N, C-alpha and C positions, 0 to 999 in steps of 0.2 A: 261740662256745660255751657258752651259762650253766652256771654252774659250782654245784654240789650245795652245801648247806647242812654235811651232815655231813661231819664228818672221818675218813674209813679211812687205817684201819690201812695204812701205806706197805709192799709188798709187790715183790719185786723181780722180772726179767720172767719169768726162769726160774722160779722160784718159781709167779707167775699161770699163765703158762704149762703146768705141775706143775698145776697145780690146774684150769683150765681142763681141759684131757686127759681127767681120770679123773670129774672132779662137772662144772666149768661148766657144759660144752657140752651135757650131756646135763639138765641139770635147768634149764636156761634154756628149752633147747628142748623142753623136758617143760610148761615156763609158757605157753609160747609155743602149744602145741595146747590144751589149757586152757582156757586165760583170751579167748585172741587168735583162733585159728583162725579166718580171714576163709574159706577155703574150706569149712569144714563138714565139716571131718574126720570129726570124733566122728559126724555124724550125718546125714550123706549121701552116697554111694558108689554116683550111679545107673546109672552102669554097667560095675561090680561089681569096682571094679580094684585095691581094695583100698588103700586112699591109704594109704601106707606112712608112719610111725610119726615119723622124721625129713624130715617135708614142709616143715619151715620152717628146716631146721639151717641151710640157706645164711645164711639170716635172724638166725639167732644166730650166725655167727662174726665179721659185723660189728657186730651188738648190742656184743659183749665187747670186742671193739675201745674200743667210742664209750664203753664203761662202765668200761674200766679208764682211757680218757680227761677222765673225771672226765665226764661229760653230765649235761646234768640232763632228767627227765621231760618236757620241751618236745620238747628234742634229739631223744628214744627216741620219742616219741609224733607228730612230724615225718617220721621213719627209717620206724615203723612204715606213717604214710596213705601214703606216695611206695610203698612194698613190694606196700602192698596195690591201689591203687590203679592203677603203671604196671606193676608185674611182676607180679603175682596178677589185673589186669583184673576186680577186682569194685568197688563201689562205694562212693566214702567212708566213712566212721564215725570222724570227731574224737571222737568222746564215748567211745567205745571206745577205740580208740589212745589215748588219755590216760590211760581210766582201769588201762589196761596196761603203758602206762607207767610209772606210777605205782607197780604191783606190781614189774617188774619193777628197779625203781629200791632198794625197800625191802627185796626178795629177796638182790641183792646189795649191799644193806649189812647187811644182817645175817649172812650166807656169808662174807660179807670181816669182819669187824668192824671195830664203830669206834675209834678212835681214840683212847685214853686222854689 
C-alpha cells in the first residue's frame, strides 16, 4: 500500500473510533454521496424508492479503515473502482474514482490534522 506524504497527527485507536462514530462516518458518507455517487442517488430514482442518504455507509466503513492505515489516493481509488463495478454493478469511471479519492484524502488530512 503506497503511503501518503503528509504526516498526520497520531491518534490512538480509541480516540479514532470515537471520532469515527461521532463525525468521521457521517462526514465521509456525505462526501461519497455528494462526489462519488455512482448510483446517482441525488439525481435519479426510477422506481420512487427514495434511496437512503446512507446508501454508501458500508463503503465508508472500509474507507475509514484504509484511511486509518494511511492509504494513498491510489489505494482508495482502487477500492472505489472495485465497489463501483463489483458491488454496485455500474460501469467503470477511473477518472472520477481517482478525483474522489484525492478529495477523500484531503478531507481526512484536514479533519485529522497534520503532525507538526
